[in-house]
BAPARO-303991 format. One line per field, with one value per residue (C-alpha): residue number from 1; residue in one letter; x, y, z. Coordinates in steps of 0.05 Angstrom, whole numbers. Example, Ala and Ser with C-alpha at 12.3 -4.5 7.8 and 13.67 -1.06 7.14 Angstrom:
BEGIN
num (1 / 2) .
residuo (A / S) .
px (246 / 273) .
py (-90 / -21) .
pz (156 / 143) .
END
This chain:
BEGIN
num (1 / 2 / 3 / 4 / 5 / 6 / 7 / 8 / 9 / 10 / 11 / 12 / 13 / 14 / 15 / 16 / 17 / 18 / 19 / 20 / 21 / 22 / 23 / 24 / 25 / 26 / 27 / 28 / 29 / 30 / 31 / 32 / 33 / 34 / 35 / 36 / 37 / 38 / 39 / 40 / 41 / 42 / 43 / 44 / 45 / 46 / 47 / 48 / 49 / 50 / 51 / 52 / 53 / 54 / 55 / 56 / 57 / 58 / 59 / 60 / 61 / 62 / 63 / 64 / 65 / 66 / 67 / 68 / 69 / 70 / 71 / 72 / 73 / 74 / 75 / 76 / 77 / 78 / 79 / 80 / 81 / 82 / 83 / 84 / 85 / 86 / 87 / 88 / 89 / 90 / 91 / 92 / 93 / 94 / 95 / 96 / 97 / 98 / 99 / 100 / 101 / 102 / 103 / 104 / 105 / 106 / 107 / 108 / 109 / 110 / 111 / 112 / 113 / 114 / 115 / 116 / 117 / 118 / 119 / 120 / 121 / 122 / 123 / 124 / 125 / 126 / 127 / 128 / 129 / 130 / 131 / 132 / 133 / 134 / 135 / 136 / 137 / 138 / 139 / 140 / 141 / 142 / 143 / 144 / 145 / 146 / 147 / 148 / 149 / 150 / 151 / 152 / 153 / 154 / 155 / 156 / 157 / 158 / 159 / 160 / 161 / 162 / 163 / 164 / 165 / 166 / 167 / 168 / 169 / 170 / 171 / 172 / 173 / 174 / 175 / 176 / 177 / 178 / 179 / 180 / 181 / 182 / 183 / 184 / 185 / 186 / 187 / 188 / 189 / 190 / 191 / 192 / 193 / 194 / 195 / 196 / 197 / 198 / 199 / 200 / 201 / 202 / 203 / 204 / 205 / 206 / 207 / 208 / 209 / 210 / 211 / 212 / 213 / 214 / 215 / 216 / 217 / 218 / 219 / 220 / 221 / 222 / 223 / 224 / 225 / 226 / 227 / 228 / 229 / 230 / 231 / 232 / 233 / 234 / 235 / 236 / 237 / 238 / 239 / 240 / 241 / 242 / 243 / 244 / 245 / 246 / 247 / 248 / 249 / 250 / 251 / 252 / 253 / 254 / 255 / 256 / 257 / 258 / 259 / 260 / 261 / 262 / 263 / 264 / 265 / 266 / 267 / 268 / 269 / 270 / 271 / 272 / 273 / 274 / 275 / 276 / 277 / 278 / 279 / 280 / 281 / 282 / 283 / 284 / 285 / 286 / 287 / 288 / 289 / 290 / 291 / 292 / 293 / 294 / 295 / 296 / 297 / 298 / 299 / 300 / 301 / 302 / 303 / 304 / 305 / 306 / 307 / 308 / 309 / 310 / 311 / 312 / 313 / 314 / 315 / 316 / 317 / 318 / 319 / 320 / 321 / 322 / 323 / 324 / 325 / 326 / 327 / 328 / 329 / 330 / 331 / 332 / 333 / 334 / 335 / 336 / 337 / 338 / 339 / 340 / 341 / 342 / 343 / 344 / 345 / 346 / 347 / 348 / 349 / 350 / 351 / 352 / 353 / 354 / 355 / 356 / 357 / 358 / 359 / 360 / 361 / 362 / 363 / 364 / 365 / 366 / 367 / 368 / 369 / 370 / 371 / 372 / 373 / 374 / 375 / 376 / 377 / 378 / 379 / 380 / 381 / 382 / 383 / 384 / 385 / 386 / 387 / 388 / 389 / 390 / 391 / 392 / 393 / 394 / 395 / 396 / 397 / 398 / 399 / 400 / 401 / 402 / 403 / 404 / 405 / 406) .
residuo (M / D / E / I / G / H / T / T / T / T / D / R / I / Q / A / A / T / A / A / I / P / D / T / E / H / M / Q / G / P / D / E / A / P / A / V / P / P / E / L / D / D / G / R / P / A / A / I / A / T / D / G / L / T / K / F / Y / G / R / H / R / G / I / E / D / I / S / L / T / V / A / T / G / E / V / F / G / F / L / G / P / N / G / S / G / K / S / T / T / I / R / L / L / L / D / L / L / R / P / S / K / G / S / A / L / V / L / G / S / S / P / R / K / A / G / P / A / L / R / N / R / I / G / Y / L / P / G / D / L / A / L / N / E / D / M / T / A / E / R / F / L / G / Y / Y / A / S / I / R / S / M / T / S / M / R / A / V / N / A / L / A / G / R / F / R / L / D / M / N / R / K / I / G / E / Y / S / T / G / N / R / Q / K / V / G / L / V / Q / A / F / M / H / D / P / E / L / L / I / L / D / E / P / T / S / G / L / D / P / L / M / Q / N / E / F / Y / S / L / V / E / E / R / K / A / K / G / R / T / I / F / L / S / S / H / V / L / P / E / V / E / R / V / A / D / R / V / G / I / I / A / E / G / Q / L / R / V / V / E / E / I / H / T / L / K / A / R / A / R / R / R / L / E / L / H / F / A / E / P / V / P / V / A / P / F / R / R / L / F / P / V / R / A / A / T / A / N / G / D / S / T / I / I / S / L / Q / V / E / G / P / I / D / D / V / I / K / A / A / A / Q / Y / R / M / M / N / I / V / S / H / D / G / D / L / E / E / I / F / L / R / Y / Y / R / R / P / P / G / A / I / Q / K / R / I / T / V / D / A / T / A / V / P / R / R / R / D / D / T / M / E / L / K / A / I / V / R / D / D / P / P / A / T / P / V / T / E / P / V / V / V / K / P / G / M / A / S / N / D / N / K / I / G / D / S / T / P / K / Q / M / G / E / A / Q) .
px (543 / 538 / 574 / 640 / 638 / 611 / 561 / 491 / 439 / 398 / 458 / 467 / 393 / 391 / 453 / 426 / 358 / 390 / 440 / 445 / 426 / 478 / 496 / 503 / 430 / 405 / 362 / 404 / 390 / 359 / 323 / 247 / 217 / 179 / 107 / 60 / 26 / -50 / -99 / -149 / -201 / -154 / -135 / -61 / -21 / 8 / 50 / 73 / 122 / 148 / 181 / 205 / 252 / 297 / 345 / 386 / 444 / 413 / 351 / 290 / 255 / 205 / 205 / 174 / 123 / 84 / 32 / -7 / -42 / -87 / -85 / -140 / -145 / -140 / -100 / -94 / -29 / -43 / 4 / 30 / 90 / 153 / 116 / 151 / 105 / 158 / 211 / 164 / 151 / 225 / 238 / 183 / 217 / 288 / 307 / 329 / 352 / 321 / 360 / 322 / 257 / 233 / 185 / 152 / 121 / 79 / 107 / 181 / 236 / 246 / 322 / 324 / 273 / 304 / 278 / 232 / 191 / 194 / 167 / 103 / 97 / 74 / 106 / 92 / 142 / 118 / 164 / 168 / 229 / 227 / 273 / 247 / 277 / 237 / 166 / 117 / 111 / 185 / 191 / 134 / 159 / 226 / 192 / 148 / 209 / 242 / 179 / 176 / 110 / 102 / 48 / 32 / -42 / -50 / -5 / -46 / -112 / -88 / -61 / -130 / -166 / -120 / -123 / -48 / -16 / 39 / 74 / 96 / 163 / 157 / 192 / 131 / 83 / 48 / 54 / -11 / 11 / 76 / 35 / -6 / 57 / 76 / 8 / 8 / 78 / 53 / -11 / 9 / 35 / -26 / 17 / -6 / 12 / 8 / 48 / 26 / 56 / 11 / -20 / -68 / -18 / -27 / -88 / -151 / -217 / -238 / -172 / -176 / -243 / -212 / -158 / -209 / -246 / -181 / -167 / -237 / -226 / -159 / -190 / -246 / -191 / -161 / -101 / -75 / -65 / -22 / -40 / 1 / -31 / -43 / -108 / -160 / -221 / -181 / -166 / -236 / -265 / -225 / -193 / -219 / -173 / -128 / -65 / -45 / 29 / 58 / 129 / 152 / 105 / 41 / -14 / -74 / -98 / -172 / -226 / -254 / -324 / -298 / -252 / -306 / -353 / -303 / -307 / -346 / -412 / -448 / -523 / -572 / -634 / -691 / -746 / -814 / -798 / -735 / -701 / -643 / -575 / -546 / -577 / -546 / -477 / -480 / -492 / -435 / -428 / -432 / -366 / -395 / -464 / -486 / -554 / -574 / -601 / -671 / -649 / -694 / -634 / -583 / -518 / -480 / -414 / -424 / -374 / -405 / -478 / -531 / -584 / -578 / -583 / -647 / -679 / -662 / -688 / -752 / -773 / -786 / -827 / -778 / -785 / -725 / -655 / -599 / -537 / -469 / -427 / -354 / -302 / -232 / -199 / -221 / -196 / -130 / -117 / -133 / -83 / -30 / -33 / -29 / 36 / 38 / 47 / 31 / -30 / -7 / 58 / 73 / 112 / 159 / 187 / 247 / 234 / 307 / 323 / 279 / 323 / 307 / 282 / 325 / 316 / 261 / 284 / 335 / 277 / 240 / 303 / 316 / 246 / 266 / 342 / 358 / 404 / 431 / 393 / 423 / 444 / 380 / 367 / 331 / 257 / 236 / 164 / 131 / 61 / 22 / -46 / -103 / -53 / -12 / -31 / -77 / -29 / 43 / 93 / 154 / 216 / 282 / 255 / 293 / 323 / 398 / 399 / 350 / 374 / 375 / 328 / 356) .
py (-596 / -628 / -691 / -656 / -613 / -547 / -507 / -511 / -458 / -494 / -493 / -418 / -404 / -444 / -409 / -341 / -354 / -377 / -319 / -282 / -208 / -153 / -157 / -82 / -76 / -137 / -130 / -131 / -180 / -125 / -90 / -98 / -123 / -70 / -65 / -54 / 13 / 18 / 61 / 104 / 49 / -1 / -41 / -60 / -29 / -72 / -13 / 48 / 100 / 161 / 216 / 168 / 203 / 183 / 227 / 203 / 251 / 320 / 292 / 279 / 211 / 219 / 266 / 261 / 205 / 189 / 137 / 82 / 24 / -20 / -96 / -121 / -57 / -45 / 18 / 54 / 93 / 142 / 184 / 197 / 161 / 188 / 214 / 168 / 109 / 56 / 89 / 84 / 10 / -6 / 26 / -15 / -78 / -58 / -56 / 15 / 46 / 111 / 177 / 189 / 167 / 97 / 43 / -17 / -72 / -125 / -98 / -107 / -66 / -87 / -83 / -123 / -176 / -197 / -259 / -281 / -217 / -218 / -289 / -260 / -211 / -218 / -167 / -149 / -98 / -43 / -65 / -141 / -174 / -248 / -303 / -313 / -383 / -412 / -437 / -405 / -473 / -477 / -405 / -408 / -476 / -442 / -391 / -443 / -482 / -421 / -407 / -479 / -494 / -568 / -567 / -529 / -534 / -459 / -440 / -480 / -453 / -382 / -398 / -426 / -364 / -320 / -367 / -374 / -430 / -453 / -496 / -440 / -405 / -336 / -306 / -326 / -289 / -223 / -166 / -185 / -258 / -236 / -194 / -255 / -293 / -237 / -236 / -311 / -304 / -251 / -286 / -360 / -367 / -329 / -275 / -232 / -169 / -158 / -99 / -90 / -37 / -22 / -92 / -89 / -62 / -99 / -140 / -140 / -120 / -193 / -207 / -140 / -163 / -228 / -190 / -147 / -211 / -238 / -175 / -178 / -251 / -236 / -177 / -222 / -267 / -209 / -198 / -128 / -100 / -40 / -23 / 29 / 56 / 115 / 83 / 120 / 74 / 15 / 46 / 74 / 5 / -36 / 12 / 29 / 89 / 125 / 166 / 215 / 227 / 280 / 302 / 257 / 286 / 257 / 306 / 272 / 207 / 195 / 144 / 138 / 162 / 221 / 242 / 236 / 278 / 336 / 330 / 381 / 354 / 378 / 393 / 407 / 443 / 438 / 490 / 500 / 572 / 615 / 633 / 681 / 649 / 705 / 684 / 615 / 644 / 679 / 615 / 592 / 519 / 540 / 546 / 559 / 569 / 573 / 573 / 543 / 584 / 596 / 595 / 536 / 493 / 519 / 479 / 485 / 460 / 449 / 434 / 418 / 413 / 433 / 455 / 528 / 508 / 469 / 526 / 575 / 528 / 517 / 589 / 569 / 514 / 457 / 398 / 356 / 353 / 314 / 302 / 280 / 257 / 279 / 226 / 211 / 238 / 310 / 305 / 274 / 328 / 382 / 355 / 340 / 410 / 444 / 431 / 447 / 522 / 541 / 554 / 519 / 495 / 481 / 418 / 415 / 348 / 337 / 270 / 259 / 262 / 204 / 145 / 72 / 38 / -15 / -90 / -113 / -185 / -164 / -142 / -207 / -245 / -198 / -213 / -285 / -285 / -219 / -197 / -126 / -75 / -49 / 23 / 63 / 113 / 179 / 176 / 246 / 269 / 245 / 266 / 221 / 237 / 224 / -508 / -556 / -617 / -608 / -626 / -629 / -641 / -597 / -640 / -627 / -582 / -520 / -488 / -487 / -414 / -359 / -315 / -240 / -195 / -159) .
pz (12 / -57 / -79 / -89 / -27 / -56 / -15 / -46 / -50 / 2 / 50 / 40 / 50 / 114 / 140 / 123 / 154 / 218 / 221 / 287 / 282 / 293 / 368 / 371 / 362 / 399 / 461 / 524 / 581 / 624 / 568 / 569 / 503 / 460 / 481 / 422 / 427 / 427 / 391 / 428 / 423 / 457 / 395 / 391 / 336 / 280 / 255 / 294 / 270 / 308 / 268 / 216 / 169 / 111 / 72 / 12 / 21 / 12 / -21 / 23 / 20 / 76 / 136 / 205 / 189 / 253 / 239 / 275 / 242 / 283 / 283 / 237 / 198 / 123 / 118 / 50 / 40 / -16 / -55 / -126 / -152 / -119 / -57 / -8 / -4 / -23 / 20 / 80 / 66 / 59 / 126 / 158 / 130 / 148 / 75 / 89 / 154 / 177 / 183 / 247 / 280 / 297 / 276 / 309 / 266 / 302 / 367 / 348 / 319 / 247 / 255 / 321 / 304 / 238 / 199 / 255 / 245 / 169 / 168 / 199 / 141 / 69 / 23 / -48 / -77 / -123 / -179 / -177 / -209 / -218 / -246 / -317 / -324 / -268 / -270 / -221 / -185 / -174 / -153 / -103 / -78 / -64 / -19 / 12 / 34 / 65 / 103 / 129 / 94 / 88 / 34 / -30 / -17 / -1 / -60 / -108 / -80 / -91 / -161 / -178 / -155 / -196 / -256 / -256 / -297 / -251 / -302 / -349 / -343 / -313 / -374 / -415 / -369 / -383 / -334 / -301 / -292 / -260 / -211 / -195 / -176 / -130 / -97 / -86 / -55 / -7 / 15 / 13 / 86 / 114 / 149 / 206 / 167 / 92 / 64 / -10 / -55 / -116 / -111 / -171 / -221 / -286 / -264 / -305 / -272 / -258 / -222 / -185 / -158 / -135 / -100 / -63 / -41 / -15 / 25 / 55 / 75 / 109 / 145 / 171 / 200 / 238 / 191 / 180 / 109 / 94 / 23 / -15 / -78 / -123 / -149 / -110 / -123 / -101 / -32 / -27 / -37 / 14 / 65 / 135 / 141 / 93 / 99 / 44 / 34 / -14 / -23 / 33 / 85 / 115 / 101 / 134 / 166 / 170 / 166 / 95 / 112 / 152 / 96 / 43 / 85 / 75 / 0 / -40 / -64 / -125 / -116 / -172 / -149 / -199 / -193 / -226 / -245 / -253 / -187 / -172 / -161 / -118 / -51 / -58 / -70 / -3 / 37 / 81 / 55 / -19 / -54 / -123 / -154 / -226 / -263 / -327 / -386 / -358 / -285 / -267 / -247 / -197 / -192 / -127 / -100 / -26 / 29 / 96 / 122 / 71 / 121 / 99 / 27 / 38 / 76 / 21 / -33 / 6 / -8 / -80 / -111 / -119 / -167 / -152 / -118 / -149 / -106 / -133 / -74 / -69 / -78 / -53 / -115 / -101 / -29 / -51 / -101 / -50 / 1 / -51 / -80 / -12 / 25 / 99 / 111 / 40 / -1 / -64 / -93 / -166 / -180 / -238 / -260 / -303 / -335 / -351 / -278 / -257 / -241 / -253 / -190 / -159 / -165 / -119 / -124 / -72 / -28 / -33 / -13 / 45 / 71 / 84 / 86 / 123 / 67 / 75 / 33 / -31 / -37 / -46 / -101 / -96 / -115 / -138 / -140 / -204 / -220 / -267 / -298 / -275 / -236 / -205 / -163 / -103 / -47 / -71 / -15 / -14 / -21 / -54 / -107 / -85 / -147 / -154 / -169 / -151 / -208 / -211 / -250 / -311) .
END
């Protein structure tokens, strides 16, 4: 209470954080606690979903997502904007409730475990909304107090790595600096699980490299990172495995090196004299074959082992072989363009029908306060082209108002 008996923001935060979960969904006295599932190699799962589905009325968000992410793994969740990535994340955090199916996060039901579970998670929303009247130091101090952090040492260290001026008001920040605040907020309490939605959006290449280093450090400590992105090189660089989601459905889950092995490679066979291209076109792994003007260079698109190609080329006098490895982008486009049960599906987008995304400030609050989620909006498929003191103690610096994003 304040001096005249009004409830302060601190009082409300403490009350919300200590709130008892809905008794209808609490574990009964005879009900065994959830046991974290394991992967085939025996590692416990940090995230496990079974048939997870969300419909917004008649509109599908995601459908039948069954996925397991191992503890200590960096998992890349790939898909174009509107494919269902953010919907999946909000279901994992209990910001949305599923239409059917289930999810376990760190061995617990997101709905039953409440704030105790969310305090073990670091979350960065895809569209980060912040109070523009607060400085970064005050904003991050606010979250540090909620998370019972007794020192700002870790916050200041992260701010230094990202070259974030903590004394400026957030309203004066560029898009990239706002993203830095969100990243510091997600990483600062060293959570067991990091769920990051488009984490490098707005960052320059130098800061992107700093983010990648941070991910590698957390992975070395055994932390789990669930990284949602449509930036293919980003996922290819840091992820152990990748899942591709399109139109709300999970198309494939594979290790990066296994998935890349399926990509079509481009081979250039350089010969000392002209050679016929027709024999190469008949080879099983060859998907396309062309020759240059004098037929001394044969260009091939190959999918699979190239043993037959090498044997055919060895019949002629070869000068050189140039190989261009396939990348994740080619695989991603292949899975995205080929829905289950169909060869190809054309996607038409009405730009006027794309709604504004909801305020993610609500989501950040819900992570630590267990606020009920706001009414969700439909996310249609959208296809896009291709430094403070060193050891400040946290005292009574909690802001009077959190503020809402515009």
